[in-house]
ZAFI-15028 format. One record per residue (C-alpha): chain; residue in three letters; x, z, y. Coordinates in steps of 0.05 Angstrom, whole numbers. Last residue first. Layout:
BEGIN
{A ALA {X Z Y}},
...
REM end
This chain:
BEGIN
{A ARG {-332 337 -498}},
{A LEU {-276 300 -459}},
{A ARG {-291 257 -397}},
{A PRO {-244 201 -384}},
{A LEU {-195 219 -333}},
{A THR {-201 171 -279}},
{A GLN {-137 124 -259}},
{A ASP {-113 92 -192}},
{A HIS {-65 130 -181}},
{A THR {1 72 -208}},
{A LEU {69 110 -201}},
{A VAL {68 138 -271}},
{A THR {78 70 -296}},
{A ARG {146 79 -262}},
{A PHE {164 123 -310}},
{A PRO {205 78 -356}},
{A ASP {270 71 -302}},
{A GLY {298 13 -322}},
{A ARG {335 4 -398}},
{A GLU {408 -13 -376}},
{A ALA {423 8 -311}},
{A ILE {379 67 -319}},
{A ARG {416 88 -382}},
{A ASP {474 83 -339}},
{A LEU {455 124 -284}},
{A VAL {431 180 -345}},
{A THR {502 190 -359}},
{A ARG {544 238 -315}},
{A VAL {489 266 -288}},
{A THR {471 290 -354}},
{A PHE {423 258 -411}},
{A ALA {403 278 -470}},
{A ASP {391 363 -451}},
{A PRO {320 348 -481}},
{A ARG {349 321 -551}},
{A LEU {335 253 -582}},
{A TRP {389 224 -623}},
{A PRO {343 219 -678}},
{A GLU {297 159 -640}},
{A ASP {210 172 -658}},
{A LEU {200 213 -589}},
{A GLU {235 143 -558}},
{A GLU {172 106 -574}},
{A TRP {141 139 -517}},
{A THR {189 127 -471}},
{A ILE {237 168 -442}},
{A PRO {239 194 -366}},
{A ALA {299 249 -348}},
{A SER {296 317 -328}},
{A VAL {377 310 -320}},
{A PRO {428 355 -355}},
{A ALA {486 385 -311}},
{A GLY {540 400 -358}},
{A ALA {525 472 -365}},
{A ALA {457 491 -345}},
{A ALA {419 489 -271}},
{A ARG {376 429 -283}},
{A PRO {391 369 -252}},
{A SER {324 323 -222}},
{A TYR {319 258 -255}},
{A PRO {238 270 -254}},
{A ALA {219 328 -220}},
{A VAL {215 394 -246}},
{A LEU {145 422 -258}},
{A THR {110 450 -198}},
{A LYS {61 501 -175}},
{A ASN {42 498 -106}},
{A ILE {-30 483 -117}},
{A ALA {-41 492 -187}},
{A ASN {-38 445 -253}},
{A GLN {18 492 -276}},
{A THR {-32 522 -319}},
{A TYR {-39 478 -369}},
{A ASP {21 507 -399}},
{A LEU {12 484 -478}},
{A ARG {56 547 -503}},
{A ALA {102 544 -567}},
{A GLN {111 610 -608}},
{A GLY {166 659 -613}},
{A GLY {107 713 -620}},
{A ARG {66 699 -560}},
{A GLU {59 769 -541}},
{A ARG {138 769 -496}},
{A VAL {122 705 -470}},
{A GLU {59 738 -435}},
{A TRP {8 687 -427}},
{A ARG {-20 690 -494}},
{A TRP {-46 619 -515}},
{A SER {0 605 -576}},
{A VAL {22 542 -615}},
{A LEU {57 527 -676}},
{A GLU {12 561 -734}},
{A PRO {-50 520 -695}},
{A VAL {-28 462 -719}},
{A VAL {-92 416 -706}},
{A ALA {-118 457 -657}},
{A GLY {-68 456 -606}},
{A VAL {-80 384 -599}},
{A THR {-156 406 -580}},
{A ARG {-127 454 -537}},
{A SER {-85 411 -501}},
{A LEU {-139 364 -482}},
{A THR {-202 422 -460}},
{A GLU {-132 455 -426}},
{A VAL {-118 383 -394}},
{A TRP {-186 378 -355}},
{A ALA {-184 447 -340}},
{A ARG {-123 447 -308}},
{A THR {-139 377 -274}},
{A GLU {-219 397 -247}},
{A ASP {-186 461 -217}},
{A PHE {-135 432 -186}},
{A ASP {-185 380 -141}},
{A PRO {-214 314 -173}},
{A GLY {-211 257 -127}},
{A VAL {-135 225 -113}},
{A ALA {-129 172 -170}},
{A ILE {-97 201 -225}},
{A PRO {-17 199 -260}},
{A VAL {-14 243 -325}},
{A TRP {47 271 -331}},
{A ILE {84 298 -393}},
{A GLN {119 349 -392}},
{A ILE {177 358 -463}},
{A GLY {218 428 -481}},
{A ARG {287 463 -485}},
{A ARG {319 444 -415}},
{A GLY {331 381 -390}},
{A THR {259 375 -386}},
{A LEU {253 315 -426}},
{A LYS {205 275 -393}},
{A PRO {129 234 -423}},
{A GLN {80 192 -391}},
{A ALA {18 179 -390}},
{A THR {-35 118 -381}},
{A VAL {-104 138 -419}},
{A GLY {-146 111 -471}},
{A LEU {-169 160 -496}},
{A HIS {-140 145 -566}},
{A ALA {-77 130 -535}},
{A PHE {-71 195 -501}},
{A ALA {-87 229 -560}},
{A ASP {-35 198 -599}},
{A ARG {12 213 -548}},
{A HIS {-14 291 -554}},
{A LEU {16 295 -627}},
{A ARG {74 265 -612}},
{A ALA {87 309 -551}},
{A LEU {72 376 -606}},
{A LEU {101 339 -668}},
{A LEU {172 329 -617}},
{A VAL {167 404 -597}},
{A ASP {161 416 -670}},
{A GLU {229 384 -687}},
{A TRP {252 418 -627}},
{A PRO {257 479 -666}},
{A THR {193 534 -642}},
{A SER {224 607 -646}},
{A THR {235 628 -577}},
{A GLY {181 593 -557}},
{A PRO {178 516 -532}},
{A ASP {141 502 -476}},
{A LEU {110 423 -476}},
{A ASP {78 421 -400}},
{A VAL {16 379 -388}},
{A LEU {5 352 -324}},
{A ALA {-50 318 -284}},
{A TYR {-25 279 -236}},
{A THR {-48 254 -161}},
{A PRO {-67 330 -141}},
{A ARG {-122 343 -91}},
{A ARG {-111 405 -49}},
{A PRO {-49 383 -7}},
{A GLU {-86 310 13}},
{A ALA {-39 287 64}},
{A ALA {25 335 39}},
{A LEU {17 301 -26}},
{A SER {-5 328 -91}},
{A THR {40 338 -150}},
{A TRP {88 380 -113}},
{A ALA {159 365 -116}},
{A HIS {213 407 -148}},
{A TRP {277 392 -145}},
{A GLU {337 434 -182}},
{A LEU {400 443 -155}},
{A ALA {384 459 -86}},
{A GLY {453 488 -58}},
{A PHE {446 464 6}},
{A ASN {491 408 0}},
{A ALA {440 385 -57}},
{A ALA {384 392 -5}},
{A TRP {426 343 48}},
{A VAL {437 293 2}},
{A LEU {364 291 -23}},
{A ALA {349 287 55}},
{A ALA {398 220 58}},
{A PRO {343 190 12}},
{A GLU {295 185 59}},
{A ASP {213 221 57}},
{A VAL {235 283 14}},
{A VAL {193 324 47}},
{A LEU {227 395 64}},
{A TYR {177 450 67}},
{A THR {148 488 132}},
{A THR {107 546 135}},
{A THR {120 583 77}},
{A GLU {77 650 66}},
{A GLY {86 703 97}},
{A ALA {26 708 147}},
{A ASP {-19 656 123}},
{A ALA {8 584 108}},
{A GLU {-53 535 110}},
{A PRO {-28 500 169}},
{A ASN {26 484 122}},
{A ASP {74 439 169}},
{A TRP {117 384 132}},
{A ARG {191 359 135}},
{A PRO {232 303 143}},
{A VAL {311 319 160}},
{A TRP {329 286 230}},
{A ASP {327 352 266}},
{A PRO {381 384 227}},
{A ALA {367 440 186}},
{A HIS {395 498 228}},
{A GLY {318 523 218}},
{A PRO {316 530 147}},
{A LEU {265 491 112}},
{A GLN {225 546 69}},
{A LYS {212 538 2}},
{A HIS {273 569 -27}},
{A TRP {266 592 -105}},
{A PHE {320 630 -134}},
{A GLY {379 614 -176}},
{A LYS {422 674 -222}},
{A THR {485 666 -237}},
{A ALA {522 612 -281}},
{A ALA {490 546 -245}},
{A GLY {533 555 -182}},
{A GLU {545 599 -131}},
{A PRO {494 568 -80}},
{A TYR {443 563 -142}},
{A ARG {376 539 -102}},
{A HIS {311 515 -137}},
{A MET {287 473 -76}},
{A ASN {198 477 -79}},
{A LEU {190 405 -37}},
{A PRO {127 373 2}},
{A ARG {112 308 -22}},
{A GLY {106 244 9}},
{A ARG {163 220 -20}},
{A LEU {188 261 -83}},
{A TYR {172 216 -138}},
{A PRO {180 148 -103}},
{A LEU {249 184 -79}},
{A ALA {273 188 -152}},
{A VAL {301 109 -154}},
{A PRO {331 100 -91}},
{A ALA {359 180 -82}},
{A ILE {402 169 -159}},
{A ARG {460 152 -125}},
{A ALA {461 187 -62}},
{A ALA {440 251 -111}},
{A TYR {500 242 -152}},
{A ARG {547 235 -103}},
{A VAL {518 306 -75}},
{A LEU {531 330 -144}},
{A GLU {601 309 -154}},
{A ARG {623 337 -101}},
{A LYS {597 407 -115}},
{A THR {631 408 -176}},
{A VAL {617 397 -248}},
{A PRO {651 420 -303}},
{A GLU {703 378 -345}},
{A GLU {681 364 -417}},
{A GLY {701 369 -483}},
{A ASP {644 428 -500}},
{A ARG {609 432 -440}},
{A SER {626 454 -373}},
{A PRO {602 513 -322}},
{A PHE {558 470 -273}},
{A LEU {571 486 -188}},
{A VAL {644 484 -188}},
{A LYS {663 491 -118}},
{A ASP {706 433 -87}},
{A LEU {652 404 -44}},
{A ASN {654 472 -11}},
{A THR {615 447 53}},
{A LEU {576 377 74}},
{A ARG {551 355 135}},
{A VAL {507 298 131}},
{A SER {511 241 189}},
{A ARG {453 197 165}},
{A GLY {444 116 167}},
{A PHE {443 123 91}},
{A VAL {511 159 82}},
{A ASP {560 177 138}},
{A TRP {599 242 112}},
{A THR {614 302 149}},
{A GLY {668 354 135}},
{A ALA {682 400 80}},
{A ARG {734 417 21}},
{A GLY {771 356 38}},
{A LEU {738 275 45}},
{A ASP {771 225 8}},
{A ASP {723 219 -51}},
{A LEU {660 215 -2}},
{A ALA {680 162 35}},
{A ALA {700 125 -27}},
{A LEU {628 138 -39}},
{A GLU {608 105 33}},
{A ASP {659 48 22}},
{A ASP {624 29 -35}},
{A THR {562 24 -11}},
{A PRO {506 84 -26}},
{A GLY {441 57 -68}},
{A PRO {395 8 -29}},
{A PRO {330 31 -1}},
{A VAL {267 38 -27}},
{A PRO {207 -7 6}},
{A PRO {152 35 10}},
{A HIS {112 44 -37}},
{A LEU {42 88 -36}},
{A GLU {31 62 30}},
{A VAL {-15 103 62}},
{A SER {-83 70 102}},
{A ALA {-106 128 138}},
{A GLN {-54 142 195}},
{A ALA {-98 93 257}},
{A ALA {-162 117 227}},
{A PRO {-146 199 226}},
{A LEU {-136 223 165}},
{A ASP {-189 250 122}},
{A SER {-214 188 85}},
{A ARG {-142 176 59}},
{A TRP {-138 100 41}},
{A LEU {-83 75 -10}},
{A ARG {-38 26 -5}},
{A ASP {9 -19 -51}},
{A PRO {-47 -16 -116}},
{A ASP {-7 -31 -183}},
{A ALA {-38 -57 -233}},
{A LYS {-105 -62 -198}},
{A VAL {-66 -94 -133}},
{A GLU {-36 -140 -186}},
{A ASP {-96 -160 -224}},
{A ASN {-135 -175 -159}},
{A THR {-78 -219 -139}},
{A ARG {-16 -211 -92}},
{A GLY {6 -243 -26}},
{A SER {-7 -170 8}},
{A VAL {-37 -179 66}},
{A VAL {-71 -249 61}},
{A SER {-90 -226 -16}},
{A THR {-90 -278 -69}},
{A PRO {-139 -317 -106}},
{A HIS {-142 -389 -73}},
{A ASP {-174 -436 -107}},
{A GLU {-228 -386 -124}},
{A ALA {-255 -398 -57}},
{A ASP {-273 -472 -65}},
{A TRP {-269 -540 -26}},
{A GLY {-305 -590 -52}},
{A ALA {-311 -629 14}},
{A VAL {-264 -595 62}},
{A ALA {-298 -577 137}},
{A HIS {-241 -557 182}},
{A GLU {-265 -613 239}},
{A ASP {-345 -597 234}},
{A HIS {-390 -610 195}},
{A LYS {-421 -540 188}},
{A HIS {-403 -484 138}},
{A LEU {-466 -444 97}},
{A LEU {-482 -379 74}},
{A LEU {-554 -371 56}},
{A TRP {-589 -300 61}},
{A GLN {-627 -253 12}},
{A GLU {-641 -180 37}},
{A LYS {-641 -119 -9}},
{A GLY {-690 -68 -1}},
{A GLY {-693 -58 -76}},
{A ALA {-760 -81 -82}},
{A ASP {-738 -153 -41}},
{A ALA {-737 -152 37}},
{A ALA {-768 -213 70}},
{A GLY {-745 -283 70}},
{A ARG {-692 -336 67}},
{A ARG {-650 -297 126}},
{A VAL {-594 -348 153}},
{A LEU {-515 -344 160}},
{A VAL {-485 -400 197}},
{A PHE {-414 -424 200}},
{A ARG {-371 -454 244}},
{A GLY {-291 -466 242}},
{A LYS {-242 -440 196}},
{A LEU {-238 -404 143}},
{A ARG {-164 -390 105}},
{A THR {-122 -355 158}},
{A GLY {-180 -335 196}},
{A HIS {-211 -361 265}},
{A LEU {-286 -353 247}},
{A GLU {-337 -392 298}},
{A ALA {-405 -350 280}},
{A HIS {-471 -364 276}},
{A LEU {-520 -317 256}},
{A GLU {-599 -323 243}},
{A GLY {-654 -272 216}},
{A ARG {-676 -251 274}},
{A ALA {-641 -174 271}},
{A VAL {-578 -202 250}},
{A ASP {-582 -251 326}},
{A ALA {-604 -189 359}},
{A ALA {-538 -151 332}},
{A PRO {-502 -226 357}},
{A ASP {-519 -218 419}},
{A ASP {-489 -274 457}},
{A GLY {-528 -343 435}},
{A LYS {-501 -395 392}},
{A TYR {-432 -398 379}},
{A PRO {-408 -325 367}},
{A GLU {-345 -308 364}},
{A TRP {-296 -296 308}},
{A THR {-222 -258 289}},
{A GLY {-184 -257 232}},
{A ARG {-188 -252 160}},
{A ASP {-174 -267 86}},
{A TRP {-181 -249 17}},
{A VAL {-160 -175 38}},
{A ILE {-160 -149 -37}},
{A VAL {-197 -106 -79}},
{A ASP {-205 -73 -148}},
{A GLY {-273 -35 -183}},
{A GLY {-326 14 -166}},
{A GLY {-372 -13 -117}},
{A TYR {-406 62 -120}},
{A GLU {-355 114 -165}},
{A GLY {-357 110 -244}},
{A ALA {-291 69 -238}},
{A PRO {-250 88 -182}},
{A ILE {-241 38 -118}},
{A VAL {-173 7 -119}},
{A GLY {-134 -28 -70}},
{A GLU {-143 -64 5}},
{A PHE {-174 -29 63}},
{A ASP {-159 -65 120}},
{A GLU {-217 -86 148}},
{A TYR {-255 -28 121}},
{A GLU {-228 16 187}},
{A LEU {-285 -21 219}},
{A PRO {-341 24 176}},
{A HIS {-381 -13 147}},
{A ASP {-448 -37 142}},
{A GLU {-497 -35 81}},
{A VAL {-517 -101 44}},
{A HIS {-545 -166 66}},
{A VAL {-534 -207 1}},
{A ALA {-511 -278 10}},
{A MET {-521 -354 -38}},
{A ARG {-479 -401 -22}},
{A LYS {-494 -463 5}},
{A VAL {-462 -529 -7}},
{A ASP {-459 -592 31}},
{A PRO {-410 -562 86}},
{A ASP {-351 -557 37}},
{A LEU {-317 -502 85}},
{A THR {-339 -449 24}},
{A PRO {-355 -381 21}},
{A GLY {-348 -334 -37}},
{A ARG {-389 -342 -111}},
{A PRO {-427 -281 -106}},
{A VAL {-428 -265 -31}},
{A ALA {-443 -199 0}},
{A TRP {-461 -195 67}},
{A SER {-433 -147 109}},
{A VAL {-437 -122 186}},
{A LEU {-376 -89 199}},
{A VAL {-385 -35 253}},
{A GLY {-375 -23 329}},
{A ASP {-426 -62 356}},
{A ILE {-416 -122 313}},
{A GLU {-346 -136 273}},
{A PHE {-369 -196 217}},
{A ARG {-360 -178 139}},
{A VAL {-350 -224 81}},
{A ASP {-356 -192 15}},
{A TYR {-335 -234 -38}},
{A HIS {-362 -222 -116}},
{A LEU {-332 -211 -180}},
{A ARG {-394 -174 -221}},
{A ARG {-388 -102 -244}},
{A ALA {-336 -96 -184}},
{A ARG {-282 -148 -167}},
{A HIS {-274 -152 -100}},
{A ARG {-249 -198 -63}},
{A GLN {-259 -190 14}},
{A VAL {-273 -219 75}},
{A VAL {-260 -199 139}},
{A PHE {-281 -216 213}},
{A ARG {-253 -186 274}},
{A ARG {-283 -192 349}},
{A VAL {-247 -195 408}},
{A GLY {-269 -186 482}},
{A GLU {-231 -128 494}},
{A PRO {-168 -122 457}},
{A ALA {-196 -68 394}},
{A PRO {-202 -1 390}},
{A GLU {-158 34 338}},
{A PRO {-210 66 291}},
{A SER {-258 129 302}},
{A ALA {-270 159 236}},
{A GLY {-317 115 187}},
{A SER {-299 143 116}},
{A PRO {-247 105 100}},
{A GLU {-255 90 16}},
{A PRO {-196 123 -30}},
{A THR {-257 147 -67}},
{A ARG {-261 211 -108}},
{A ASP {-266 262 -46}},
{A PHE {-298 211 -6}},
{A ARG {-358 203 -44}},
{A ARG {-395 141 -28}},
{A MET {-467 120 -15}},
{A SER {-496 167 35}},
{A ARG {-436 148 73}},
{A TYR {-450 71 81}},
{A THR {-531 86 88}},
{A GLU {-509 139 139}},
{A LEU {-458 82 172}},
{A GLU {-509 48 218}},
{A GLY {-551 120 239}},
{A PRO {-531 125 321}},
{A ARG {-495 52 337}},
{A GLU {-415 51 330}},
{A GLY {-369 47 387}},
{A GLY {-388 17 473}},
{A GLY {-422 -45 449}},
{A ARG {-361 -73 405}},
{A ALA {-352 -151 430}},
{A MET {-412 -147 481}},
REM end
């Protein structure tokens, strides 16, 4: 039998009991897509936990029966490798490549080192062979080929682990001196463990069906609009259809002034906002993709009063990506815009969304944030120099803690700091963590900070606002315009730039920030790596 009709009762109980699926990205063991009849899969993962080892897994009766091989499998038939029989894993683990958070069982980075199909070459009941202590397997993988045998050496040790030996037979695929460590890359992504640790490409969502559970973190970003597409926008009259990013977007009132002018500058029109949205979309997309968007709309321009618009209107084109909130109560937003493609940002700009506020959690897991947020909100009497001082104190705190974080100008008066985290903590936990951190920082300069909720009660002092760490509460997205004269942009900066004399919270606009990116790159890319666990604060 290739799969035996699915998972046998109890086979994954040990696996599940050893993991907290609200904190680890590993699959929990949902029903996977069936393999073709008669096909058995195998996978070998290079796993750097407390010690480097290779996890060798064979599909047997609906699960991956697994052994940990410290020095890795080899094609050398004269070399025997020790193998430790460990708990069965779900079939979805065949595709798992990513980072298990520190502090969780098996914490460390994992790559798919090899995979393919296999077949028994002695006997026709692999489960019975494993129970007897001897499994003969012929592998058809990218790296591992030929006949292998696993042999149990004796009874389980005091910890319940069985010691086995893994060896390759003398056949046409045998290679003397062959060492797994000479082949350190993934057969899926082509990357090393170090590269996956620094920037995982995929993350498992344990609450999703197996076919949807592997979520791409960094899908390919499309190129910006072509010169011909930009020229076509310039040639449109007051309204018309713009073909961009493979979509036809209906544009209106293109000559309307949306942002008043700054001294010595022309005001910014809707046409210029739409142009900016198209040009910045490839840069901003990684921060928006997969996240419900709260739109701050100013249909009559930034000089008028705006309003929050969360519900995707019924007249939105069918191609516009969206998320239906299954938890929406009566009167709440049921359908959100999700900027999963660049043309959606162009559509939002035409809709009058001058500011873009994406959730800090993904639609796939809305109650589990991927960022912790620090909002340095200046009071009416807070000078810019004091905002910088508070930001530098946070910079020192993050450096002391060894926590990756990145600052961003608000485009108005303040600074925000985003802390990327692995999916796991809920909003209550991130809010409490940020509150503890900021109260510690605030205690250094108590004369600058108020913890009062109401603005009128703060005496003009700054607030370190940890309350933004809540579902459906947002901070303005990276590179979003702000509704103010000159169309300033919420621009990411480096920690070192906090010491630059030219720095102002509205230093960059829709007319200047693209040149900055072309010259300096995007300093915010570090927040896209979501493998960080927040340390305990005492």
